[in-house]
Phi, psi and omega in degrees: 000133185277172185291330181294318178290325176298310182296324179297316179296321182289331180289327182279352185302303181306314181295319178299325182292317177296315182292326177293324179292319178294321180293322178289324174299316174297326175294318176296320176299314178298323175299314178299312177302318179296317180287327175291330176290320177294320179296313180298323178298310180295321177301321186291313184276334179271318174052052177279135184290143176284163181289340176256028185300321181293317181284336174290321185277323192238005178092159191292342180264359186286135176250120184282133175297139181305327180291345185257359193231129182212101175055052178083003182241131167280127191271353187284110182295340180265002184285159181290353179277344182290165185290148178263183180292336182277355185127175178301138176281175186303323179294349181243026181238053188274320188251126354273174177283113179288328180293317181296319179296309187287327182289319180288318177302315181288319180294323177295319178297316182290324178298314180296322182291316178293329174293317178298312177301321181294323178295321181291324179293324183279346183285097175073022178254180182277188185295322185291322178297326176291322175300317180294327176297318176293324177293322179291325173298315178299317179298322180299320174304312181300312179303313182293318179297324180294315180298319179287327182288335172300317173301312182298322177294335177293326172292310187297326181273003175064034176261342179215155171285161180299322181288340172294318179294313181299319178295319175299317174307314183294321180294319182293318185291320177299314183297319177297319182288325183283332184250308190284320183292313175305317181295321181289325174294322179293316178296319181298316183294320179298317181300312184286330174296318178290327179296316178299324181289326183284322190265351186277000000 
């Protein structure tokens, strides 16, 4: 490859980096939208009651008569907890946990991006850039822990059953894997292809 081709490839590098970042960001947005759409679809058709359904519907001091309560479900067809014509009400949208799905999907995306950036910083840079790369690794762990802790907090706050959170985590992971990972690999290959052109 002659010098003119190298200069042309190097000149396109900053713009290509911005376009790659935008492309990856759009993939992350699409993954979150996709996982939330799946959660809403499951919530609508499954309509599983939340663990705090009774208190949501009748107040925190309500004591349910035994004849109206059976394994977490209020049996009174006329109660305000039942589904409306537009679909299940909030008290019947337990499975899966949308907060758990979207938080894990988002945190996985941010973790992947931070790790990717840390690798680029450490690639042929000075000592301070490598320190920044290690800091981004640490920050990625915090982001991932935060995404998981949101799901755990939904159980602790009595908003979801444990299996709701696990299902949300599964949907978030699948959405991330199906959309973000293929996009990241494509961007990664394009980046190193350009890098080889500039340095060859």
